[in-house]
C-alpha positions in Angstrom: 0.0 -0.1 0.0 1.4 3.4 -1.1 1.1 6.5 1.0 -0.2 9.3 -1.3 -0.4 12.9 -0.2 -2.5 15.5 -2.1 -2.9 19.2 -1.3 -5.5 21.7 -2.6 -8.9 23.3 -2.2 -12.2 21.3 -1.7 -15.3 23.4 -2.7 -19.1 23.0 -2.1 -20.6 22.2 -5.4 -24.1 23.5 -5.9 -25.7 22.3 -9.2 -29.3 22.0 -10.6 -30.8 18.5 -10.6 -30.1 16.7 -13.8 -29.6 18.8 -16.8 -31.6 21.8 -15.7 -30.2 25.2 -16.3 -29.5 27.6 -13.2 -32.8 28.5 -11.3 -34.8 26.5 -13.9 -36.5 25.3 -10.6 -35.7 26.0 -6.9 -33.7 23.0 -6.1 -29.8 22.5 -6.2 -27.7 19.5 -5.1 -25.0 20.1 -2.7 -21.9 17.9 -2.9 -18.3 18.5 -2.7 -15.2 18.4 -4.9 -11.9 19.7 -5.9 -8.9 18.7 -8.1 -6.8 17.1 -5.4 -9.6 15.8 -3.3 -11.1 14.0 -6.2 -7.7 12.4 -6.9 -7.6 11.5 -3.1 -10.9 9.8 -3.4 -9.8 7.8 -6.3 -6.7 6.6 -4.7 -8.6 5.6 -1.4 -11.0 3.5 -3.6 -8.0 1.8 -5.0 -6.9 0.8 -1.4 -4.1 3.3 -1.1 -3.3 5.4 2.0 -4.7 8.5 0.8 -3.9 11.7 2.8 -5.7 14.9 1.9 -4.2 18.2 2.9 -6.1 21.5 2.8 -7.5 24.2 5.2 -11.3 24.2 6.0 -13.4 26.3 8.5 -14.5 24.6 11.8 -18.2 25.3 11.1 -20.8 22.7 9.8 -20.2 23.2 6.1 -16.4 22.7 6.6 -17.0 19.7 8.7 -19.3 18.3 6.0 -16.7 18.5 3.5 -14.2 16.6 5.9 -16.9 14.0 6.4 -17.4 13.6 2.7 -13.9 12.5 2.3 -13.6 10.5 5.5 -16.7 8.4 4.5 -14.9 7.4 1.3 -11.6 6.3 3.1 -9.4 9.4 2.9 -7.2 10.2 5.7 -8.3 13.8 6.9 -6.0 14.0 9.9 -3.7 16.5 8.3 -6.3 19.1 7.3 -6.0 22.3 9.0 -9.1 23.8 10.6 -9.8 27.6 10.5 -11.0 30.5 8.3 -14.4 31.5 7.6 -15.2 30.3 4.1 -15.6 27.0 2.1 -15.2 27.9 -1.6 -18.2 27.4 -3.7 -18.7 26.4 -7.4 -22.0 26.6 -9.2 -22.3 23.9 -12.0 -24.7 23.9 -14.8 -24.2 20.5 -16.7 -24.3 20.8 -20.5 -26.1 18.5 -22.8 -25.9 18.0 -26.6 -24.6 21.3 -28.2 -25.0 23.4 -24.9 -21.7 23.2 -22.9 -21.4 23.0 -19.1 -21.0 26.2 -17.1 -18.9 26.6 -14.0 -19.2 29.7 -11.8 -16.7 30.1 -9.1 -17.5 31.8 -5.7 -14.2 31.0 -3.9 -12.6 34.4 -3.0 -11.3 34.5 0.6 -11.8 30.9 1.0 -10.0 29.3 4.1 -7.3 27.7 2.0 -6.7 31.0 0.2 -6.0 32.7 3.6 -3.5 29.9 4.8 0.0 30.8 6.0 3.1 28.6 5.5 3.3 28.0 9.3 0.1 26.0 9.3 1.7 23.1 7.3 4.3 20.8 8.9 5.4 19.3 5.6 8.3 17.2 7.2 5.9 15.4 9.3 3.3 15.2 6.5 5.6 13.5 4.4 7.0 11.1 6.8 6.5 7.6 5.2 4.9 8.9 2.1 5.6 7.7 -1.4 4.0 10.4 -3.6 2.9 13.9 -3.6 0.1 15.5 -6.0 -1.0 18.8 -6.6 -2.4 20.9 -9.4 -1.9 24.4 -11.0 -5.3 25.4 -9.3 -3.9 25.5 -5.9 -1.1 28.1 -6.5 -3.5 30.0 -8.7 -5.6 30.8 -5.7 -3.0 33.3 -4.8 -2.1 34.7 -1.4 0.5 32.4 0.2 -0.3 29.4 -1.8 2.6 29.7 -4.5 5.0 29.8 -1.6 3.2 26.9 0.3 3.2 24.8 -2.8 6.9 25.4 -3.2 7.7 24.6 0.5 5.7 21.3 0.1 7.8 20.4 -3.1 11.1 21.1 -1.5 10.0 19.0 1.6 8.7 16.4 -0.6 12.0 16.1 -2.5 14.1 16.2 0.7 12.0 13.1 1.9 12.5 11.2 -1.3 8.8 11.6 -2.3 7.8 11.5 -5.9 5.9 14.5 -7.2 3.2 14.8 -9.7 1.4 18.0 -11.0 -1.6 18.5 -13.1 -1.2 21.7 -14.9 -4.9 22.5 -14.9 -4.7 26.1 -16.1 -8.0 28.1 -15.0 -8.2 31.4 -16.9 -10.7 32.6 -14.2 -8.1 32.3 -11.6 -4.9 33.9 -13.0 -3.4 35.1 -16.4 -1.2 33.0 -18.6 1.8 35.2 -17.7 1.3 34.6 -14.0 0.7 30.9 -14.6 3.8 30.6 -16.5 6.0 32.3 -13.8 4.7 30.2 -10.9 4.5 26.9 -12.6 7.9 27.3 -14.2 9.4 27.6 -10.7 7.3 24.6 -9.2 8.0 22.2 -12.2 11.5 22.0 -11.6 10.6 19.8 -8.6 8.0 17.7 -10.6 8.7 14.1 -11.6 5.3 13.4 -13.5 3.6 16.2 -15.4 -0.1 15.7 -16.2 -1.6 18.1 -19.0 -4.3 18.2 -21.5 -4.5 19.4 -25.2 -4.8 23.0 -24.0 -2.8 23.3 -20.6 0.6 23.0 -22.2 -0.1 25.8 -24.6 -1.8 28.1 -22.1 0.8 27.7 -19.5 4.0 27.2 -21.3 3.2 28.1 -25.0 3.8 24.6 -26.2 1.4 23.6 -28.7 0.6 20.3 -30.5 0.8 21.0 -34.3 -1.8 20.1 -36.8 -4.5 19.5 -34.2 -7.9 20.9 -34.0 -9.7 20.1 -30.6 -12.9 21.5 -31.8 -13.0 19.8 -35.0 -12.1 16.4 -34.1 -8.7 16.3 -35.3 -5.8 15.0 -33.1 -2.4 14.4 -34.4 -0.3 11.8 -32.4 2.9 13.1 -33.6 1.8 16.7 -32.3 1.4 15.3 -28.8 4.6 13.4 -29.0 6.3 16.7 -29.7 4.6 18.5 -26.7 5.5 15.7 -24.2 9.2 15.7 -25.3 9.3 19.6 -25.1 7.9 19.5 -21.5 10.2 16.7 -20.5 13.3 18.4 -21.9 12.4 21.7 -20.4 11.8 20.6 -16.9 13.4 17.3 -16.7 10.2 15.5 -16.1 10.7 11.7 -15.8 7.2 11.3 -17.4 4.4 13.3 -19.1 1.0 12.2 -19.3 -1.3 13.9 -21.8 -5.2 13.5 -22.0 -6.7 13.5 -25.5 -10.2 14.6 -25.5 -12.2 14.9 -28.8 -15.5 16.8 -28.0 -18.2 15.8 -30.3 -20.8 17.6 -28.2 -21.2 18.3 -24.5 -22.9 14.9 -24.3 -20.5 12.6 -26.6 -16.7 12.8 -26.4 -14.0 10.5 -27.5 -11.4 10.0 -24.7 -7.8 8.6 -24.8 -4.4 9.3 -23.3 -0.8 9.2 -23.8 2.2 8.5 -21.5 5.7 9.5 -22.4 8.4 7.9 -20.0 11.5 9.4 -21.7 12.0 6.7 -24.2 8.6 5.3 -25.4 5.3 7.1 -26.2 2.3 4.9 -25.1 -1.1 5.7 -26.4 -4.1 4.2 -24.9 -7.2 2.8 -26.8 -9.9 5.3 -27.5 -13.2 5.3 -25.7 -16.4 6.8 -26.9 -18.2 8.4 -23.9 -21.8 9.2 -23.5 -21.4 11.7 -20.7 -23.4 11.7 -17.3 -20.9 14.2 -15.6 -17.5 15.1 -16.9 -16.4 17.2 -13.9 -13.4 15.4 -12.2 -12.7 13.4 -15.2 -9.1 14.8 -15.4 -8.7 14.2 -11.5 -9.8 10.5 -11.8 -7.2 10.2 -14.6 -4.4 11.5 -12.4 -5.7 9.3 -9.5 -5.7 6.2 -11.8 -2.1 7.2 -13.1 -0.8 7.6 -9.5 -2.1 4.3 -8.5 -0.9 2.5 -11.5 2.9 3.9 -11.3 3.0 3.2 -7.6 1.6 -0.3 -8.2 4.5 -0.9 -10.7 2.5 -1.2 -13.7 4.4 -0.7 -17.1 3.9 2.6 -18.9 1.3 0.9 -21.4 -0.6 -0.6 -18.5 -0.4 2.6 -16.4 -2.1 4.8 -19.4 -4.7 2.1 -20.1 -5.6 2.1 -16.3 -5.6 5.9 -16.0 -7.8 6.3 -19.1 -10.2 3.4 -18.3 -10.6 5.1 -14.8 -11.4 8.3 -16.2 -13.8 6.9 -18.8 -15.8 5.3 -15.9 -15.8 8.6 -14.1 -17.7 10.2 -17.0 -20.6 7.9 -16.0 -20.7 8.9 -12.3 -22.7 11.8 -10.8 -20.5 14.2 -8.7 -16.9 15.2 -8.6 -15.7 12.0 -7.0 -15.0 8.7 -9.0 -16.6 5.9 -7.1 -15.0 2.9 -9.0 -12.8 0.0 -7.9 -9.8 -1.4 -9.3 -11.6 -4.6 -10.6 -14.1 -2.3 -12.4 -11.1 -0.2 -14.0 -9.3 -3.2 -14.9 -12.2 -4.9 -16.5 -12.7 -1.9 -18.8 -9.1 -1.5 -19.5 -9.1 -5.4 -20.5 -11.5 -4.6 -23.1 -14.8 -5.2 -21.5 -16.7 -2.0 -22.2 -20.2 -3.7 -23.1 -22.0 -2.2 -20.1 -23.9 -5.4 -19.8 -25.9 -5.9 -16.5 -23.7 -7.8 -14.0 -25.7 -10.7 -12.3 
C-alpha cells in the first residue's frame, strides 16, 4: 500500500438537478469536490493510504466537506481547521450542443488565507511515497505559491515523487502569472499531467496540426509536446489526456504517456457523458495508482484512461469505482452489460 499525499482546495458544489439550467427550478444538489480531493478519493478507492491536506473552517459546512472525504476512506487528519469560508462553485451541466458552465465563488476561502506555518510538511511526508497537486492550488493566490513550493522542497528532501496536473484556469490567473509560478514549481515535478490546452496556455507549447474542436488530433503533435515539456523541466514522465469533444454529451477519450523513451497511447473510448467534472482528476488518480503499483507505462496509461472513462458515467466530482471495475474496462470489456 502506497502513501499518497494530495494538497489543494475542496469546494461546495451546487448544481441544478439533472441537466436543468441555473434556477430553472428552486432545487440544487449540494456535494463536494476539488482537483486534489477528487484524486484523493480515487486513490482511497484503490486501497491506497490517501492523505488529503487543505484548510477548512470549523463550522458545519467545513465539517461536512471533511466527512465527505472520510466516508470514502481518505485520511483527513492533516487538514488544518480555521478561516471563515468554504469555496463554492456552481455547475450547470451541459447536454448536446450546450456546454457546461462553472461559476466560482471562492474568494477569501479558508485555504486561500492559509499561511506557511500551518503546514508541517516534514511530518506530513513521513513515510509517504507520492505527492500530488495541481496548478489550481497556486492559482488561488495569497501564500499558496509559496506553500506549494515549500511542500515540493520538503517532498524532494523526503525522497517523495511529485506529480502535478497543470490544470490552467483562466478565471483564476493570467497565462503570464501561471507561466512564472508553474515554471518555478515544475523544477521539482517528476510526473507532469496535462491536456490538449494546458501546455499551450501555461508554457506556450502547442501540438501541431490539431483541432480539438473539429475532432482532429495528431499523435505526432502530442509526442512533440510531451518531449518539449520533459526536455524543458526534466520530467521523468509526461501524461497527456486526449479529448475530442463531439458535443457536451459525447466525447472521444484517450491518453498518452511518455516515459522519456517510449510514447504509449491508450485505446480510445467513446463516452456518452453523465458528468464530466472530475474526469481529469480521476485520470490523475488512476495514473498515480498504476505507477505506484509498478505497472508498465502502457498498462499505466490504459488504467488511467479507463478509470477516467468510468468517471464520466458517475454523478458528482468523486470517482466511485474500484480497481476491478477499471481493470475490467481496461482489459476490453466496455459492453456495459448488466452484472448478475
